[in-house]
MIDOMI-445826 format. One line per field, with one value per residue (C-alpha): x, y, z; residue in one letter. Coordinates in Angstrom, 1 decimal, decimal comma. Layout:
BEGIN
px X;...
py Y;...
pz Z;...
rest A;...
END
This chain:
BEGIN
px 45,2;46,7;44,4;41,5;42,4;42,7;38,9;38,0;39,4;37,9;34,5;35,1;35,7;33,0;30,8;32,1;31,6;28,2;27,9;29,7;27,3;24,0;25,2;26,0;22,5;20,8;22,6;21,7;18,2;18,6;19,2;16,3;13,0;10,0;8,0;5,4;6,0;3,3;4,0;1,5;1,1;-1,3;-4,8;-3,6;-6,8;-9,6;-10,7;-7,6;-7,3;-5,2;-3,9;-3,1;-6,5;-7,4;-6,1;-2,8;-3,1;-4,5;-1,7;-2,2;0,9;3,7;6,8;9,6;13,3;15,5;19,4;20,3;23,4;25,8;24,8;20,9;18,4;14,8;14,2;11,2;8,3;5,1;1,5;-1,4;-2,3;1,2;1,5;4,1;4,9;8,5;9,7;13,4;15,4;18,4;18,5;20,7;20,3;18,2;17,5;14,1;12,8;9,2;7,8;3,9;3,2;-0,1;-1,3;0,5;4,3;4,9;5,8;3,8;5,4;8,4;9,9;13,0;13,7;16,6;15,5;17,4;15,4;15,4;13,5;11,2;10,4;7,5;6,1;8,1;6,2;7,4;5,8;5,9;7,3;8,6;7,4;9,6;10,3;9,5;6,5;5,3;2,5;0,8;-1,8;-4,2;-4,8;-8,2;-9,3;-12,9;-14,9;-14,2;-10,6;-9,5;-5,9;-5,4;-3,4;-0,4;-0,6;1,4;-0,1;1,4;1,1;3,3;3,2;4,6;5,2;5,5;6,9;5,7;8,7;11,6;9,6;11,0;9,3;9,8;8,5;7,9;6,6;4,2;2,7;-1,2;-2,4;-4,1;-7,0;-8,4;-7,5;-5,5;-2,2;-0,3;2,0;4,0;6,8;9,0;10,8;8,8;9,9;6,4;4,7;2,1;2,4;0,5;0,4;-0,1;-1,1;-1,2;-2,4;-0,3;-1,3;1,8;3,8;0,4;-1,3;-4,9;-6,2;-4,5;-5,6;-4,5;-4,9;-3,0;-1,6;-0,1;2,5;3,1;6,3;6,4;2,8;0,9;-0,7;-3,1;-5,7;-7,2;-6,9;-9,4;-8,7;-11,4;-11,9;-14,7;-17,9;-19,2;-21,1;-20,7;-19,8;-16,5;-15,8;-14,6;-11,8;-9,2;-6,0;-3,7;-0,6;1,3;-1,4;-4,8;-6,3;-8,8;-11,8;-14,3;-16,3;-16,6;-20,0;-21,4;-23,5;-24,4;-23,6;-26,0;-29,5;-31,5;-31,6;-29,1;-25,9;-22,5;-20,0;-20,0;-18,9;-17,1;-16,4;-14,1;-16,0;-13,9;-16,0;-13,1;-9,9;-7,2;-6,2;-4,1;-5,5;-7,6;-9,3;-6,6;-3,6;-5,3;-3,5;-5,7;-4,6;-7,6;-7,1;-9,3;-7,8;-4,5;-4,2;-4,0;-7,3;-6,4;-3,4;-3,1;-4,6;-7,9;-10,9;-13,3;-12,7;-15,1;-15,1;-16,8;-16,0;-17,2;-17,6;-18,1;-15,1;-13,2;-12,3;-10,0;-9,1;-5,9;-5,6;-2,6;-1,2;2,2;2,4;4,1;1,9;-1,1;-1,7;-5,5;-7,9;-11,5;-13,0;-16,5;-17,3;-19,5;-21,5;-20,1;-22,3;-22,4;-23,8;-25,8;-29,4;-30,7;-31,0;-32,6;-30,1;-26,2;-23,6;-22,1;-18,8;-19,2;-17,1;-16,0;-16,3;-13,4;-12,2;-12,7
py 41,7;39,0;36,3;38,9;39,5;36,0;35,3;38,4;36,7;33,4;35,0;36,9;33,5;31,9;34,6;34,5;30,9;30,9;33,2;31,9;28,6;30,6;31,8;28,4;27,0;30,2;29,7;25,7;27,1;29,1;26,8;24,4;24,6;22,4;21,8;19,3;16,4;15,1;11,9;10,8;7,6;6,4;4,4;1,4;-0,8;-0,2;-2,6;-4,5;-6,7;-9,4;-8,4;-10,1;-11,4;-9,8;-6,4;-6,6;-3,5;-1,4;0,9;0,6;2,5;5,3;5,1;8,2;8,2;11,0;12,2;15,6;17,8;17,0;13,3;14,5;11,5;10,7;6,9;4,8;7,3;6,1;7,6;6,3;9,4;10,1;13,2;13,8;16,8;17,5;19,5;20,9;19,4;21,0;23,6;22,3;19,6;16,7;13,6;11,9;8,8;7,2;3,6;2,9;-0,7;-2,9;-4,7;-7,7;-5,2;-5,8;-2,5;-1,0;2,0;4,2;7,6;10,0;13,3;15,7;19,5;22,3;22,8;26,3;28,4;29,8;26,0;25,1;21,9;19,3;16,8;13,2;11,4;7,8;6,8;3,3;0,1;-2,2;-5,8;-9,0;-11,2;-14,3;-14,6;-18,0;-17,8;-20,6;-20,2;-22,0;-22,3;-21,8;-22,9;-25,3;-26,1;-29,6;-30,8;-33,8;-36,8;-35,7;-32,4;-30,2;-26,9;-24,7;-20,8;-18,4;-16,1;-12,2;-9,7;-6,0;-4,2;-0,6;0,4;-0,7;-0,9;-4,6;-7,5;-11,4;-14,3;-17,5;-20,6;-23,2;-26,4;-27,3;-30,0;-32,4;-33,4;-30,3;-28,0;-25,7;-24,7;-23,0;-20,4;-19,7;-17,2;-16,3;-12,9;-10,6;-7,0;-5,2;-3,1;-3,1;-5,5;-6,0;-9,6;-11,4;-14,8;-16,6;-20,1;-22,2;-25,7;-27,0;-23,6;-21,6;-19,1;-19,9;-16,8;-14,5;-12,4;-9,3;-8,6;-6,5;-7,7;-5,9;-7,3;-7,0;-7,4;-10,7;-11,4;-14,1;-12,8;-15,4;-15,3;-16,6;-15,7;-17,2;-17,9;-17,8;-20,1;-20,4;-18,7;-18,1;-15,1;-14,8;-11,2;-11,5;-9,3;-5,7;-4,8;-2,1;-2,1;1,0;0,6;3,9;6,2;5,7;2,7;3,8;2,3;2,3;0,2;-0,2;0,7;-0,7;0,6;-0,5;1,5;1,8;1,1;-0,9;-4,4;-3,8;-2,9;-2,9;-2,7;-2,0;1,5;0,6;3,7;3,2;5,4;5,7;5,7;7,6;9,1;9,5;12,8;14,7;12,8;13,7;12,2;13,5;11,8;8,2;6,1;3,2;-0,1;-2,2;-5,8;-8,4;-11,6;-10,3;-8,6;-4,9;-3,7;-0,1;2,4;5,4;6,3;6,5;5,8;4,7;1,6;0,4;-3,3;-5,5;-9,0;-12,0;-14,5;-14,0;-12,1;-10,9;-7,3;-5,8;-2,3;-1,4;1,5;3,5;6,9;8,2;7,4;4,1;1,3;2,6;-0,5;-1,4;-3,8;-3,9;-6,7;-7,6;-10,4;-9,4;-11,9;-12,0;-10,1;-12,9;-15,7;-13,9;-12,8;-9,2;-8,8;-5,9;-6,4;-5,2;-6,8;-4,9;-4,5;-5,2;-3,4;-5,7;-4,3;-4,1;-6,7;-6,8
pz 59,3;56,9;58,5;57,6;54,1;53,4;54,5;52,4;49,3;49,7;50,5;47,0;45,4;46,8;45,2;41,8;41,8;42,5;40,0;37,5;38,2;37,8;35,0;33,4;34,4;33,1;29,6;29,5;29,9;27,2;25,0;25,6;24,0;23,6;20,3;19,3;16,6;14,3;13,0;9,6;8,7;5,5;6,3;5,9;7,4;4,6;2,3;-0,1;-2,9;-2,1;1,8;4,8;7,0;10,2;11,5;10,5;8,4;11,8;13,3;17,1;18,1;17,1;18,5;18,3;18,7;18,5;18,4;18,8;19,9;22,9;22,6;23,7;23,0;22,6;23,3;22,2;23,3;22,1;21,0;19,9;17,4;16,2;18,5;20,4;22,7;24,1;26,4;27,2;24,1;23,6;20,7;17,7;15,0;15,6;13,8;14,4;13,3;13,8;13,2;13,0;14,4;14,5;17,9;17,6;17,1;13,6;11,9;9,1;8,1;9,0;8,4;9,6;9,5;10,2;11,8;12,8;16,6;17,6;20,2;17,6;16,5;17,5;15,6;13,4;11,1;10,1;7,2;7,1;3,2;3,8;4,3;6,3;6,3;4,1;3,9;2,7;-0,5;-1,0;-3,6;-4,6;-8,8;-10,2;-13,6;-14,2;-17,4;-20,1;-20,0;-21,4;-21,0;-23,3;-21,7;-23,5;-22,9;-19,9;-18,5;-16,6;-15,2;-15,4;-12,4;-13,0;-10,2;-10,6;-7,8;-7,8;-5,3;-7,7;-11,1;-11,3;-12,6;-11,2;-13,4;-11,9;-13,3;-11,7;-13,0;-13,1;-11,3;-14,2;-11,4;-10,1;-12,6;-10,5;-9,3;-6,1;-5,7;-2,3;-2,1;1,1;1,6;-0,6;0,2;2,1;-0,4;-3,2;-6,3;-9,4;-10,2;-13,4;-13,9;-17,5;-18,1;-20,7;-22,5;-24,6;-24,3;-25,8;-23,8;-23,0;-20,9;-18,0;-15,4;-13,4;-9,9;-7,1;-3,7;-0,7;1,4;5,2;7,0;8,9;7,5;5,5;2,3;0,6;-1,5;-4,6;-8,5;-11,1;-14,5;-16,7;-19,7;-21,9;-21,4;-17,9;-16,8;-13,3;-11,9;-9,4;-6,9;-7,4;-5,4;-5,0;-3,3;-2,0;0,0;1,8;0,4;1,7;-0,2;-3,1;-3,8;-6,4;-9,1;-12,8;-14,1;-17,2;-19,7;-23,7;-26,2;-29,6;-29,8;-26,8;-28,3;-31,6;-29,5;-30,5;-27,7;-23,9;-22,1;-19,4;-16,7;-13,4;-10,5;-7,8;-4,2;-1,9;-2,7;-0,1;1,3;-1,5;-4,2;-7,4;-10,0;-12,2;-10,2;-11,2;-13,9;-15,4;-17,4;-19,1;-19,9;-20,7;-19,2;-18,9;-22,4;-22,7;-24,4;-24,7;-25,2;-23,0;-19,9;-19,4;-16,9;-19,8;-21,7;-24,9;-25,7;-28,2;-26,5;-29,1;-26,6;-22,5;-21,1;-17,8;-18,1;-15,3;-14,6;-12,7;-10,6;-9,4;-8,4;-7,8;-4,4;-3,3;-2,8;-4,7;-7,0;-7,0;-9,2;-10,3;-12,1;-14,0;-16,3;-19,5;-22,0;-25,4;-28,1;-30,5;-28,4;-25,4;-25,6;-24,9;-21,0;-19,5;-16,4;-17,1;-14,9;-12,0;-10,9;-6,6;-4,2;-1,4;2,0;4,2;6,0;10,2
rest M;K;R;T;G;L;M;T;F;A;V;I;C;A;L;L;C;C;F;M;A;A;G;C;K;D;G;I;K;K;N;L;T;G;I;T;V;D;V;S;A;P;A;L;Q;D;A;K;T;I;A;P;E;G;R;K;L;E;I;S;T;Y;T;L;N;G;T;G;P;D;D;S;R;L;D;S;L;E;S;N;T;G;K;F;T;L;S;N;I;Q;C;G;L;W;T;F;E;S;V;A;L;N;S;E;G;I;H;L;A;K;G;S;K;S;Q;D;I;Q;K;S;T;K;T;T;S;I;V;M;N;E;L;P;G;T;G;R;L;E;L;S;I;E;V;Q;G;D;F;Y;L;P;P;N;S;E;A;Q;V;I;I;E;L;F;D;Q;R;T;E;S;R;T;V;Y;S;R;P;V;N;R;T;T;V;S;S;A;F;T;R;E;A;I;H;A;G;S;Y;E;I;S;V;S;L;Y;R;D;N;Q;I;I;T;S;A;V;D;A;V;R;I;V;G;S;S;I;T;S;G;N;I;S;L;L;V;G;N;T;T;E;V;T;D;A;K;V;E;S;D;V;S;A;P;I;Q;G;I;I;K;V;R;R;K;G;A;E;R;E;F;K;S;Y;L;L;T;F;K;S;A;R;L;P;E;G;V;T;E;E;D;L;S;F;R;W;Y;C;G;G;V;P;V;I;N;G;N;C;S;T;C;E;V;S;P;E;I;D;S;Q;Y;T;V;I;V;T;T;S;K;L;G;S;T;G;S;S;T;V;N;L;K;G;L;D;N;S;D;Y;Q;D;E;L;P;K;S;V;E;T;P;S;R;P
END
């Protein structure tokens, strides 16, 4: 009897253990769920003003990492589209991190998000709004037109970089080569992002002319380009480019028309026309600053600017939005009203094609 009782007790204990194990498994299953993670990054591959050559700005791969409850982890998941389908992840608070990379493995953008994931959670999204890394800037600065440097005089260029991310301004000085009437500027370890650059030419501490443009820096990459400083009378139309960063790039041109009688007009009316706006951005979101050379010509924010240049002059508009990295520029040269004969054809601002 004792032996039979012990055997019965053992069987009951075994059955209880089985039921408890099954209950634990069911409990674990009840805490698992599946969601879809959508990662969105800016369209960085369109036309830029001064930007890295090649396909540096094209996103090739998205990665996703995550940490969750009870030391749960997601490690280095990859997607070509930015969409991740996650199955059987533990319910609870998760922190996701995603990075957008180009074909060379360079980080173009990154973002993160923390969210309490429950069974009712079907989707979550991560917006990349950080620009990681530092890059190198190489500029060739050329003086165009009638610039005379006497033997006993000295010339230099002053370069100012305005960082849209931090709203800080950094100033540099470089000498002008007397033979080539040019200068060069190289700077390492510039934080990835969009910059407004102003370049001014000085002779014996007197400003001669200046120009502005937009620059895009990408981490672990070299951004190189040319900036021309216009001196005297030259009538060549320059390329018109608009650069943006984390928002999709803004593209547009400056349209020029005469104001007044056909052969007795007294001014030009310049109007910036956007060719394409990034998603979520309207014309009302754009901000404008107009310059003659590098000197502001109007106060206030307006897409139209009326000017009456006495001599041949270069006009630039800087375009930006509140989105990080959306600084851009467009430039056109106009003939002076006092020294130009009437011409039927007006100068045009030419949109530069996207780099391959």
